[in-house]
C-alpha positions in Angstrom: -4.4 165.9 22.9 -3.0 167.5 19.8 -3.5 171.3 19.6 -1.7 171.9 16.3 -4.9 173.4 14.8 -4.8 176.1 17.5 -1.3 177.4 16.7 -2.4 179.9 14.0 -5.2 181.5 16.1 -2.9 181.7 19.1 0.0 183.2 17.1 -2.4 185.7 15.5 -3.9 186.8 18.8 -0.4 187.0 20.4 0.9 189.0 17.4 -2.0 191.5 17.7 -1.5 192.1 21.5 2.3 192.4 21.0 1.9 194.7 18.1 -0.2 197.1 20.1 2.2 196.9 23.0 5.2 197.6 20.8 3.5 200.8 19.5 3.1 201.9 23.1 6.7 201.0 23.9 8.0 203.1 21.0 6.1 206.1 22.2 7.2 205.7 25.8 10.8 205.1 24.9 11.2 208.6 23.6 9.5 210.1 26.7 11.7 208.0 29.0 14.9 208.9 27.1 14.0 212.6 27.4 13.3 212.3 31.1 16.6 210.5 31.7 18.7 213.1 29.8 16.9 215.9 31.6 17.5 214.3 35.0 21.1 213.8 34.1 21.5 217.5 33.2 19.5 219.1 36.0 20.2 216.5 38.7 17.9 215.9 41.6 18.0 216.8 45.3 16.8 214.8 48.3 18.3 213.3 51.4 21.5 211.4 51.1 21.5 207.8 52.4 23.7 207.4 55.5 24.2 203.6 55.2 26.5 202.1 52.6 25.1 200.0 49.7 26.7 196.7 48.8 27.3 196.4 45.0 27.3 192.6 44.7 25.5 191.2 47.8 25.7 187.4 47.2 28.8 187.0 45.1 30.2 183.4 45.5 27.3 182.3 47.6 24.1 180.4 47.3 21.0 180.9 49.4 20.3 177.3 50.3 20.6 173.6 49.3 19.0 170.5 50.6 16.9 167.4 49.8 13.2 167.6 49.1 10.7 165.2 47.6 9.2 166.2 44.2 6.2 164.7 42.5 7.0 163.5 38.9 3.8 163.8 37.0 4.7 161.6 34.1 5.3 158.6 36.4 2.9 159.5 39.2 5.5 159.0 41.9 7.6 161.0 44.3 11.4 161.3 43.9 14.0 162.7 46.2 15.7 165.6 44.6 18.7 167.8 45.7 17.6 171.4 45.4 20.0 174.3 45.1 19.0 177.9 45.3 21.9 180.0 43.8 22.3 183.7 44.3 19.9 184.5 41.4 17.1 182.8 43.3 16.3 180.2 40.7 15.3 176.7 41.9 17.7 174.1 40.5 16.9 170.4 41.1 19.5 167.7 40.7 19.1 163.9 40.7 20.9 163.8 44.0 23.7 165.6 45.9 26.4 163.5 44.2 25.1 164.6 40.7 25.5 168.2 41.9 29.0 167.7 43.2 30.0 166.0 39.9 28.6 169.0 38.0 26.1 166.9 36.1 23.3 168.8 34.3 20.3 169.6 36.6 17.0 167.8 36.1 14.9 171.0 36.4 15.4 174.8 36.6 12.5 176.9 37.8 12.0 180.6 37.7 9.4 181.2 40.3 8.2 184.7 39.1 4.4 184.8 39.3 4.1 181.7 41.4 2.2 181.3 44.7 3.5 179.0 47.4 0.8 176.8 48.8 1.1 174.6 51.9 -2.3 172.9 51.6 -3.6 170.4 49.0 -7.1 171.6 49.6 -6.1 175.2 48.8 -4.4 174.0 45.6 -7.5 171.9 44.5 -9.7 175.0 45.0 -7.5 177.1 42.7 -7.4 174.3 40.1 -11.2 174.1 40.2 -11.5 177.8 39.7 -9.2 177.8 36.7 -11.6 175.5 34.9 -15.1 176.2 36.1 -17.7 173.5 36.0 -15.2 170.7 36.3 -15.2 169.3 39.8 -14.3 165.8 40.9 -17.3 163.8 42.1 -17.4 162.3 45.6 -15.2 159.2 45.6 -13.0 160.2 42.7 -9.3 160.6 43.3 -8.3 164.3 43.3 -5.7 165.6 40.8 -3.0 165.4 43.6 -2.4 163.3 46.7 0.4 164.1 49.1 2.0 161.2 51.1 2.9 163.5 54.0 1.0 166.3 55.8 3.6 168.9 54.7 3.2 169.7 51.0 4.8 172.7 49.2 3.1 173.5 45.9 4.1 176.1 43.4 1.0 177.3 41.6 0.9 179.6 38.6 -2.2 180.8 36.7 -0.7 179.9 33.3 2.5 177.9 33.6 3.0 174.3 34.9 2.8 173.6 38.6 5.4 172.0 40.8 4.7 169.7 43.7 7.0 169.1 46.7 6.7 167.7 50.1 8.8 167.2 53.2 8.6 165.0 56.3 8.1 167.6 59.2 6.4 170.9 59.8 9.7 172.5 60.8 11.1 171.6 57.4 8.0 172.9 55.6 8.2 176.3 57.4 11.9 176.7 56.3 11.4 175.6 52.7 8.4 177.8 52.5 10.5 180.8 53.6 13.1 179.9 51.0 10.6 179.5 48.2 8.8 182.8 49.1 12.2 184.6 49.0 12.7 183.1 45.5 9.3 184.3 44.4 9.8 187.8 45.9 13.1 188.2 44.2 12.1 186.8 40.8 8.9 188.9 40.7 11.1 192.0 40.9 12.7 191.0 37.6 12.9 194.4 35.9 16.3 196.0 36.5 16.1 199.3 38.5 19.5 200.3 37.0 17.9 200.8 33.7 16.8 204.5 33.5 15.2 204.3 30.0 14.1 200.8 29.1 12.5 199.9 32.4 10.3 203.0 32.8 9.4 202.8 29.1 8.4 199.2 29.5 6.3 199.7 32.7 4.6 202.8 31.2 3.8 201.0 28.0 2.2 198.1 30.0 0.1 200.6 31.9 -1.0 202.5 28.8 -1.9 199.3 27.0 -4.0 198.1 29.9 -5.7 201.5 30.3 -6.6 201.4 26.6 -8.5 198.2 27.5 -10.3 200.0 30.4 -8.1 198.1 32.9 -7.0 200.5 35.6 -5.5 199.8 39.0 -2.7 197.5 40.2 -1.9 194.3 38.3 -0.9 191.1 40.1 0.9 189.6 37.1 3.5 192.4 36.7 6.0 189.7 37.7 9.3 188.7 36.4 11.4 190.0 33.5 10.0 191.8 30.5 9.3 188.7 28.5 7.5 187.0 31.3 5.3 190.1 32.0 4.5 190.3 28.3 3.5 186.6 28.3 1.2 187.2 31.2 -0.3 190.2 29.4 -1.1 188.0 26.3 -2.3 185.1 28.4 -4.7 187.4 30.4 -6.6 188.0 27.1 -6.0 184.7 25.5 -6.9 182.3 28.3 -10.7 183.0 28.4 -11.0 182.3 24.7 -8.8 179.2 25.1 -10.9 178.0 28.0 -14.2 178.3 26.0 -12.6 176.6 23.0 -10.7 173.8 24.7 -12.9 173.2 27.8 -15.8 171.4 26.0 -13.3 169.1 24.1 -11.6 167.7 27.2 -12.4 164.1 27.9 -12.2 161.8 30.8 -13.1 162.2 34.5 -12.8 165.5 36.2 -9.3 165.1 37.6 -8.0 164.0 34.2 -9.6 167.0 32.5 -8.1 169.3 35.1 -4.7 167.7 34.6 -5.0 168.1 30.8 -6.1 171.7 31.1 -3.0 172.5 33.1 -0.8 170.9 30.5 -2.6 172.8 27.7 -2.3 176.1 29.5 1.5 175.5 30.1 2.1 174.5 26.4 0.3 177.6 25.2 2.2 179.8 27.7 5.5 178.4 26.4 4.6 179.2 22.8 3.5 182.7 23.8 6.7 183.2 25.7 8.8 182.4 22.6 6.8 184.7 20.4 6.9 187.5 23.0 10.6 187.2 23.5 11.3 187.4 19.7 9.1 190.4 19.1 10.1 192.3 22.2 13.8 191.8 21.6 13.4 193.0 18.0 11.5 196.1 19.2 14.2 196.9 21.8 16.9 196.6 19.2 15.0 198.9 16.9 14.7 201.6 19.6 18.3 201.2 20.6 19.3 201.8 17.0 17.4 205.1 17.0 18.6 206.1 20.4 21.8 208.1 19.4 19.8 210.3 17.0 17.0 210.9 19.5 19.5 211.7 22.3 21.3 214.1 20.1 18.1 215.9 19.3 17.2 216.1 23.0 20.5 217.6 24.0 20.4 220.1 21.2 16.8 221.3 21.7 16.4 220.6 25.4 15.2 224.2 26.2 12.7 224.2 23.3 11.3 220.8 24.2 10.8 221.9 27.9 9.1 225.1 26.8 6.8 223.2 24.4 5.9 220.7 27.0 5.1 223.4 29.6 2.9 225.2 27.1 1.0 222.0 26.4 0.7 221.2 30.1 -0.7 224.7 30.8 -3.5 224.2 28.3 -4.4 220.7 29.6 -4.2 221.9 33.1 -6.7 224.7 32.4 -9.1 222.1 30.9 -8.6 219.2 33.4 -7.5 220.6 36.7 -10.9 222.0 37.8 -12.6 218.6 37.2 -9.7 216.7 38.8 -9.7 218.9 42.0 -13.5 218.3 42.5 -12.9 214.6 42.1 -10.0 214.6 44.5 -12.0 216.6 47.1 -15.1 214.4 46.9 -13.6 210.9 46.3 -10.0 210.8 47.4 -9.1 213.4 50.0 -11.4 212.0 52.7 -9.7 208.6 52.5 -6.0 209.5 52.2 -5.3 209.4 55.9 -7.1 206.0 56.3 -5.0 204.5 53.5 -1.8 206.0 54.9 -2.5 204.6 58.3 -3.3 201.1 56.9 0.1 201.2 55.1 2.1 202.7 57.9 1.3 200.3 60.7 2.5 197.0 59.2 5.3 198.6 57.2 6.8 200.3 60.2 6.4 197.2 62.3 8.4 195.3 59.7 11.2 197.9 59.7 11.2 197.9 63.5 11.6 194.1 63.4 14.5 194.5 60.9 16.2 196.8 63.4 15.6 194.4 66.3 16.8 191.3 64.4 20.0 193.2 63.4 20.5 194.4 67.0 20.0 190.9 68.4 22.4 189.3 65.9 25.2 191.8 66.5 24.7 191.7 70.3 24.7 187.9 70.3 27.8 187.9 68.2 29.5 190.3 70.5 28.8 188.2 73.6 30.0 185.0 71.8 33.2 186.6 70.5 34.1 187.7 74.0 33.3 184.4 75.6 34.7 182.1 72.9 38.0 183.4 71.6 38.3 186.9 70.2 39.3 187.5 66.6 39.2 183.9 65.4 35.5 183.6 66.4 34.8 187.1 65.1 35.7 186.0 61.5 33.3 183.0 61.8 30.4 185.1 63.0 31.0 187.9 60.6 30.8 185.5 57.7 27.3 184.6 58.8 26.3 188.1 59.7 27.4 189.5 56.4 24.5 187.7 54.6 21.8 188.2 57.3 19.6 190.1 54.9 19.5 187.1 52.5 18.6 184.5 55.2 15.0 183.7 54.4 14.3 182.1 57.8 15.8 184.8 60.0 14.1 187.6 57.9 10.8 185.8 57.9 9.6 187.5 61.1 10.2 190.9 59.4 8.4 189.9 56.2 5.4 188.5 58.1 4.5 191.9 59.5 3.3 192.9 56.0 0.7 190.1 56.1 -1.3 192.4 58.3 -1.8 194.9 55.5 -5.5 195.2 54.8 -7.2 198.0 53.0 -10.6 196.5 53.6 -13.3 198.7 52.1 -10.7 201.0 50.6 -9.6 198.1 48.3 -13.0 197.9 46.6 -13.4 201.7 46.5 -10.1 202.3 44.7 -10.2 199.1 42.5 -7.1 197.6 44.1 -7.2 194.0 43.1 -4.7 192.8 45.6 -2.3 194.2 48.3 0.5 191.8 47.2 2.1 194.5 45.1 2.6 196.7 48.2 3.6 193.8 50.5 6.3 192.6 48.2 7.7 196.1 47.6 7.9 196.8 51.3 9.6 193.5 51.9 12.2 194.2 49.3 12.9 197.5 51.0 13.3 195.7 54.3 15.8 193.3 52.9 17.8 196.2 51.3 17.9 198.2 54.5 19.0 195.2 56.5 21.9 194.5 54.0 22.8 198.2 54.0 23.0 198.2 57.8 25.1 195.0 57.9 27.4 196.2 55.2 28.0 199.5 57.0 28.6 197.7 60.3 31.2 195.3 58.8 32.9 198.1 56.9 33.3 200.2 60.1 34.4 197.2 62.1 36.9 196.2 59.5 38.4 199.6 59.6 38.7 199.5 63.4 40.3 196.0 63.8 43.9 197.1 63.3 43.6 199.6 66.2 42.2 197.1 68.8 44.0 195.4 71.6 42.4 192.5 73.4 38.8 191.3 73.8 37.6 194.3 75.9 38.6 196.8 73.1 36.8 194.6 70.6 33.7 194.3 72.6 33.5 198.1 73.2 34.2 198.8 69.6 31.5 196.5 68.3 29.0 198.2 70.7 30.0 201.7 69.7 29.8 200.9 65.9 26.4 199.2 66.5 25.0 202.4 68.0 26.3 204.5 65.1 24.8 202.1 62.5 21.4 202.1 64.3 21.2 205.9 64.1 22.0 205.8 60.4 19.4 202.9 60.0 16.7 205.0 61.7 17.3 207.9 59.4 17.4 205.9 56.2 14.5 203.8 57.3 12.4 206.9 57.7 13.4 208.2 54.3 12.7 204.9 52.6 9.3 204.5 54.2 8.1 208.0 53.5 9.0 207.5 49.8 7.3 204.1 49.8 4.1 205.6 51.4 4.0 208.4 48.8 4.5 206.0 45.9 1.9 203.5 47.3 -0.7 206.3 47.7 -0.1 207.4 44.1 -0.4 203.8 42.9 -3.8 203.6 44.6 -5.3 207.0 43.8 -4.1 207.9 40.3 -5.7 204.9 38.5 -8.9 205.6 40.4 -8.9 209.3 39.3 -8.0 208.5 35.7 -10.9 206.1 35.5 -13.3 208.6 37.1 -12.2 211.4 34.7 -12.1 209.3 31.6 -15.7 209.8 30.5 -15.4 213.6 30.6 -11.7 214.2 29.8 -10.2 211.4 27.7 -12.2 212.0 24.6 -11.2 215.7 24.5 -7.4 215.1 24.6 -7.0 214.6 20.9 -7.5 218.4 20.2 -4.3 219.1 22.2 -2.1 217.1 19.8 -1.8 220.1 17.4 0.0 222.0 20.2 3.1 219.7 19.9 5.8 220.5 17.3 6.3 217.6 14.9 10.1 217.6 15.7 9.3 217.1 19.4 6.5 214.5 19.0 8.8 211.7 20.0 9.4 213.3 23.5 6.0 214.8 24.4 2.8 212.8 24.5 -0.6 214.3 25.3 -1.6 211.2 27.3 1.5 211.4 29.5 1.1 215.1 30.1 -2.6 214.6 31.0 -1.6 212.0 33.6 1.0 214.4 35.1 -1.7 217.0 35.5 -3.9 214.5 37.3 -1.0 213.5 39.5 -0.4 217.2 40.5 -4.0 217.5 41.5 -3.6 214.9 44.3 0.1 215.1 45.0 -0.2 218.1 47.4 -2.7 216.2 49.6 -0.5 213.1 49.7 2.7 215.1 50.6 0.8 216.9 53.3 -0.6 213.6 54.8 2.9 212.1 55.0 4.4 215.3 56.3 1.8 215.4 59.1 2.4 211.8 60.0 6.2 212.6 60.3 5.4 215.8 62.3 3.5 213.7 64.9 6.4 211.3 65.1 4.1 208.5 64.1 5.9 205.2 63.6 9.3 206.8 64.2 9.2 208.9 61.0 11.5 211.9 60.9 10.5 215.3 59.6 11.7 216.3 56.2 13.6 219.2 57.7 15.8 216.8 59.7 19.0 216.1 57.8 22.1 214.3 59.0 24.9 216.6 58.0 28.5 215.4 57.6 27.9 212.2 59.3 31.0 210.1 58.8 32.1 212.1 55.7 34.7 209.4 54.7 32.4 206.5 55.1 31.2 206.3 51.5 34.8 206.3 50.4 35.3 203.1 52.4 32.3 201.6 50.7 33.9 202.0 47.3 36.8 199.7 48.2 37.1 196.0 47.6 34.5 193.8 49.2 35.6 192.3 52.5 36.1 188.5 52.6 36.4 187.7 56.2 37.3 184.0 55.8 40.1 184.6 53.2 41.5 187.7 54.9 41.8 186.3 58.4 41.9 182.5 58.0 45.6 182.5 57.2 45.2 180.3 54.1 48.0 181.4 51.7 46.7 179.7 48.6 43.4 179.8 46.8 41.5 176.5 46.7 40.9 174.8 43.3 37.4 175.3 41.9 36.5 171.7 42.4 37.4 171.9 46.1 35.5 175.2 46.5 32.4 173.5 45.1 32.6 171.0 47.9 33.0 173.6 50.6 29.8 175.4 51.2 29.5 179.2 51.2 25.9 179.1 52.0 23.6 181.7 53.5 21.2 179.1 55.1 22.6 176.0 56.5 20.9 172.7 55.7 17.8 172.4 57.9 18.5 170.8 61.2 15.5 169.2 62.9 15.6 167.8 66.4 12.4 165.8 65.7 12.8 162.2 64.7 12.4 161.6 60.9 12.4 158.6 58.7 15.9 157.7 57.4 16.5 158.9 53.8 16.2 155.5 52.3 13.1 154.5 54.2 11.5 157.9 53.4 12.1 157.4 49.7 10.6 154.0 49.7 7.6 155.2 51.7 6.9 157.9 49.2 6.9 155.7 46.1 3.4 154.6 45.2 2.7 150.9 45.3 3.6 149.2 42.1 5.8 152.0 40.8 9.2 150.9 39.5 12.2 151.4 41.8 14.2 154.5 40.8 17.5 153.7 39.1 20.2 155.9 40.6 23.6 156.6 39.0 26.1 153.8 39.5 28.0 155.4 42.3 28.4 154.1 45.8 25.4 155.3 47.8 25.9 157.7 50.7 25.2 156.4 54.2 21.5 156.8 55.1 20.7 160.0 57.0 17.5 161.7 58.0 16.0 163.9 55.3 16.1 166.8 57.8 19.5 166.2 59.2 21.8 165.7 56.2 25.1 167.4 56.6 25.6 170.8 55.1 26.1 170.5 51.4 29.1 172.2 49.9 27.7 174.7 47.5 29.8 177.7 46.6 28.0 180.0 44.3 31.0 180.5 42.1 30.3 177.2 40.4 26.5 177.2 40.7 24.8 175.8 37.7 22.5 178.8 37.1 24.2 182.1 37.6 23.3 184.7 35.0 25.2 187.9 35.2 22.4 190.2 34.4 20.6 192.0 37.2 17.5 190.2 38.6 18.4 187.4 36.2 16.3 184.3 35.7 17.7 180.8 35.7 19.2 180.2 32.3 18.9 176.9 30.4 22.1 175.0 30.0 21.4 174.6 26.3 22.6 177.1 23.7 19.0 178.1 22.9 16.1 179.2 25.0 14.0 176.2 24.0 12.0 174.6 26.8 11.6 170.9 26.8 8.0 170.5 27.8 7.1 167.6 30.1 3.4 168.2 29.5 1.6 165.5 27.6 0.4 168.0 25.1 1.7 168.4 21.5 1.6 172.0 20.5 3.4 172.9 17.3 4.5 176.5 16.9 5.2 178.5 13.8 8.9 178.5 12.9 10.7 181.7 13.7 14.2 182.9 12.7 15.2 183.1 16.4 14.3 179.8 18.0 12.7 176.5 17.3 9.4 175.7 18.8 9.5 174.7 22.5 7.8 171.5 21.6 10.5 170.5 19.2 12.5 169.4 22.2 9.5 167.9 24.0 10.0 164.3 24.6 13.6 163.5 25.0 14.2 160.2 26.9 17.3 159.7 28.9 19.4 156.7 29.7 19.4 157.2 33.5 15.8 156.4 34.1 13.3 154.7 32.0 10.7 157.1 30.7 12.3 160.2 32.1 13.6 162.9 29.8 17.3 163.6 29.9 18.2 167.2 30.7 19.5 169.6 27.9 23.2 169.1 27.1 25.3 171.7 28.9 27.6 174.3 27.3 30.0 174.3 30.2 28.2 177.3 31.9 24.7 178.5 32.0 25.5 182.2 32.4 23.8 183.4 29.3 20.2 183.3 28.0 17.0 183.8 29.8 14.8 181.2 31.3 11.1 181.0 31.1 8.8 181.0 34.0 8.5 177.2 34.2 10.8 174.2 33.9 13.4 174.3 31.2 
């Protein structure tokens, strides 16, 4: 299906959406810059964290690696792939383990931002049917996907291509699902929190753009890095038009039409991604070019800008506040305690589970060290404990507590499309608190080791340090949760209030524009000041509700008045030192290993899945999963490894230092090994894109055939490393 005739309308629609967004971004950039400089000058109070924070949590490590079966759509057959999850949480699929060890280019790199992990083919088929209404396979027709085992793992995305995997046992499925969910959770959080100007400017611009389209409330597709989110924003508007244009033209039986529609959507998404990246990068560069002049103006006229903004706020407050207070009193205030209770119960249970998992792991380690051999065993166990927060399987019991979050009737009342935003945010806080606790524990223990004599001293010291860390964890946990509750309540109530007040207030805001001096118009916006006034109208009630919950000691929340003073005053100085490497410091190895040897010695957070159940041997499993009549896979001409169970293969040596996809930017996405960000599409859809000065069309690299396997594309040629560039949200 050739869609070249659609390129111009798609590019035109994309350009229109991006143009409006960039206007919002320029406005919000100046406001965010002013807030950042003001914050820097005035500073901010608040309780100081008691736990240490690790700067580079997963340096030289990967999360997981192992074998999994992937469905190759082009050949309609299943292939065994060696999957590596490096510390940036991308999914990197190799031909086999040997290809990885020889540093051959990967077959596929996947950024899982925006994806959902499905473990049921029926659930997947339902989502596919909903994506193209009116096209449902008739009884007796083969569905779009058949899984040869009862344990599928499907990565579904509303716009991008889908990925199909399966394993041999339920135990494997549970562990792979935990790994995939961790990847999605991390990649969804793709906007760097270290950015004090660009990140708030971007998120505020997205919010303002959507509100201009009468779309209030939370948005499920605020996932991934900035370009991915912009692509989702465009596709949200583009897809209905595309469906009405393309849908009637699709030919064939229902499953074939569904398959073609998925390919069309993916091809359009890739084109939109390239256009969005080019335009957003250009806008960011333009704003950065103007930044020095803007910042100079802010620092020179800070007092005048603040005075001007306060004058504007007082006028808007006099107009808006009476109406807002009535709306809060009638429509929000009665429900705040119910929302807070719904948030507190699962969140606090999750943090309690984090505490219990940490306590159990340290206690078990203490017993094992005493029983098995002192310091030598301590090093081994500390290596494992140091990455407990990033162990998807062990942390799963903590994350699962958030599945209980249900706002029920409140969700419809306040126009909350989904609770997934709050679930993921709480889970990220849980992981961070676990890592802070572990890092604080190992820092304190490392400091004590030189003073200890014998196993008894070691045992007592571990127990004493554990108790100290748990006290710090309880304090920080309370602080983090209270902040999370306040932010969640604001996220739920503010959009609702803005929507309620829009008919009577929004049209009158233009008259306040004349109150802003022209020189300060880049830093003061009427719309932002109006929202701040609305926020103030409900903030008092939210603060009071959280304060009362803490006063009643609900869910182990501490009062705001409780502050831990001078607790371990030198502890934070220890945290500034060089990261502890237990294996190198105490293993007694005098020389560093060559890079090639390190690649074959795993530093891996999760060991390869070990399953006690009987499974088919590797070779037999691969044969069983190939459909009848399909050609035998041609593997590279190396001696095959001895057959082993898919679930019981030995731990694969995967040091993250040489992982194939390790971008250095925060929350990075898997980067393509080619010099450009082009994305070789595997979809059977030809979609030409307008040429741009930045990059060639994604489809220009579409159908590259390799020599390894007949009909399969060869991966992009590597540059030696893949540490630069950004990946899209699907296969590269």
